[in-house]
Structure formats: C-alpha cells, structure tokens
C-alpha positions in Angstrom: 3.7 -19.4 75.4 5.3 -17.0 72.9 5.2 -17.0 69.1 8.4 -16.8 67.2 9.0 -15.3 63.9 9.0 -18.8 62.4 5.7 -19.5 64.1 4.1 -16.4 62.6 5.4 -17.2 59.1 4.0 -20.7 59.3 0.6 -19.3 60.5 0.6 -17.0 57.5 1.5 -19.9 55.2 -1.4 -21.8 56.6 -3.8 -19.0 56.2 -2.8 -18.4 52.6 -3.4 -22.2 51.9 -6.7 -22.3 53.5 -10.1 -21.2 52.3 -10.4 -18.5 55.1 -9.8 -14.8 54.6 -8.8 -13.9 58.1 -7.4 -15.3 61.3 -7.6 -14.0 64.9 -5.4 -15.7 67.5 -5.2 -14.7 71.2 -2.7 -16.3 73.5 -1.4 -15.1 76.9 -2.5 -11.5 76.3 -1.0 -11.3 72.7 -3.3 -10.8 69.9 -2.6 -11.6 66.2 -5.0 -10.7 63.6 -4.3 -11.5 60.0 -6.3 -10.8 56.8 -5.6 -11.7 53.2 -6.8 -10.5 49.9 -8.9 -7.5 51.2 -8.6 -3.8 52.1 -8.4 -3.4 55.9 -11.2 -1.1 57.2 -10.2 2.0 59.1 -11.7 0.6 62.3 -9.3 -2.3 62.2 -6.2 -0.5 61.7 -5.3 -0.3 65.4 -5.7 -4.0 65.9 -3.5 -4.6 62.8 -0.8 -2.3 64.1 -0.9 -4.1 67.5 -0.5 -7.4 65.7 2.5 -6.0 63.7 4.1 -4.7 67.0 3.6 -8.0 68.7 4.9 -10.1 66.0 7.0 -7.9 63.8 5.0 -9.1 60.8 2.5 -6.9 59.2 -0.7 -8.3 57.8 -0.7 -9.0 54.1 -1.8 -5.8 52.1 -2.2 -5.5 48.3 0.9 -4.4 46.6 1.4 -0.7 46.0 3.9 -1.2 43.1 2.5 -0.2 39.8 1.6 -3.0 37.7 2.5 -2.8 34.0 -0.8 -3.2 32.0 -1.6 -6.8 30.9 -2.3 -7.5 27.3 -6.0 -8.7 26.7 -6.4 -12.4 27.1 -3.4 -12.9 29.4 -3.7 -14.1 33.0 -1.6 -12.6 35.8 0.1 -14.9 38.2 0.6 -12.9 41.5 2.8 -13.3 44.6 1.1 -14.8 47.6 3.7 -13.5 50.0 6.0 -10.6 50.6 9.7 -11.9 50.2 12.6 -12.6 47.9 11.6 -14.3 44.6 13.9 -16.9 43.2 13.4 -18.4 39.8 15.7 -21.3 40.4 15.6 -24.1 43.0 19.3 -23.4 44.0 22.0 -21.1 42.8 23.5 -22.3 39.4 20.6 -24.3 38.6 18.3 -23.6 35.7 15.0 -21.7 36.2 11.9 -23.4 37.0 10.2 -21.8 34.0 11.1 -19.6 31.0 9.1 -17.6 28.6 7.5 -20.1 26.4 7.2 -22.7 29.2 3.9 -24.6 29.3 2.5 -24.6 32.9 -0.3 -26.4 34.7 -2.0 -25.3 37.9 0.5 -27.0 40.1 3.6 -26.2 38.2 6.2 -24.5 40.5 7.1 -21.1 39.0 9.6 -20.0 41.6 10.3 -19.8 45.4 9.5 -16.9 47.7 11.8 -16.7 50.8 9.8 -15.4 53.8 11.8 -15.1 57.0 14.3 -17.7 56.0 11.4 -20.1 55.0 11.3 -21.1 51.3 7.9 -21.3 49.9 7.1 -22.9 46.4 4.8 -20.8 44.3 2.6 -22.7 41.9 1.3 -21.2 38.6 -2.3 -21.7 39.5 -3.2 -21.4 35.9 -2.8 -23.6 32.8 -1.2 -22.1 29.6 2.0 -20.7 28.2 4.3 -18.2 30.0 4.7 -15.1 27.9 6.3 -12.7 30.5 8.3 -13.0 33.7 8.4 -9.7 35.6 10.7 -9.9 38.6 14.5 -10.6 38.4 15.9 -13.6 40.2 16.7 -12.6 43.8 14.5 -9.5 43.8 12.0 -8.4 46.5 8.3 -8.9 45.6 5.2 -7.7 47.5 2.0 -9.5 48.2 -0.1 -9.3 45.1 2.6 -8.2 42.7 2.5 -9.8 39.2 5.2 -12.4 38.9 4.3 -13.6 35.3 1.8 -13.6 32.6 0.3 -16.6 31.0 -1.7 -17.1 27.8 -4.3 -19.5 28.8 -4.9 -22.8 26.9 -8.1 -22.6 24.8 -11.0 -24.4 26.3 -11.7 -27.8 24.6 
C-alpha cells in the first residue's frame, strides 16, 4: 500500500482535528512522522526529513513570517495549515467575514486550500473582528495570524 498526497493531506487534517500532538505511521517500510504546535528537537530532524522525502509534505512548523504586534486585549486567530487562504466560499461571492463582523467559536472565517483540498477555518473564539491580515488568495503559513478579534466581555 502506498500513500498519495491526498492521503497525507487527510492524515494531517485528522491530526489537526484531534487532541494528539504527534502521529507516527509505518507501512511497508515507509515511515511518516507528523507533529503539530511544537518545536522539533534536533534529534528528530532526520526522521522528519525522511517523512518529507517519502511524502513530499513537511511536518507542520511554526511560521517564520514576522507577526505584526497585536494590540492589548485582542485575540489572534492563526492558520491551522500551510496553504492558500480564501476569504470567500467561491469567486465572486461575498467574504465569510469582514472587519466588524461578530464571530462565534464555530464561525467559518475562510478556507485554506491544501493540496487541492478545501479546509474550512473556524474562528475558534467569540467576539468582533477588528483586523483581517492576509489578502484573499494569498499563501499563509502554519501559525500565521489570519485575523484579530476583540473578545466579548464575560457575563
């Protein structure tokens, strides 16, 4: 059995949606090691390089793009994937959100295309959108700030 790029993208998506921080998979002599939200220790770089060579997909790493500083009290909503960020469901349609939009944890704020798969991105927070950073159709990195939200006051 071999893994296609689509299979690897689905595995990455499942890992991102799970409560686990890493996944190691070994099939027919091929090894796939994925980690999220953490720095890779130097001793693991060889295994991760092998996973990238075998699958063509590097394990997620925190973004290297400089983040503009956030104003005090605002929450950053970051990209869960590396891919192309779309603010609209389809070309010519209105954006999911605008500055001033109220969002809930499950509100879709955009779509990130990863290897021809479209992944909805939820806000993950409740409040008012005060800033949207990436342009529609731009490349975003894992961990890059997509938007900033002013949280609703606690009752």
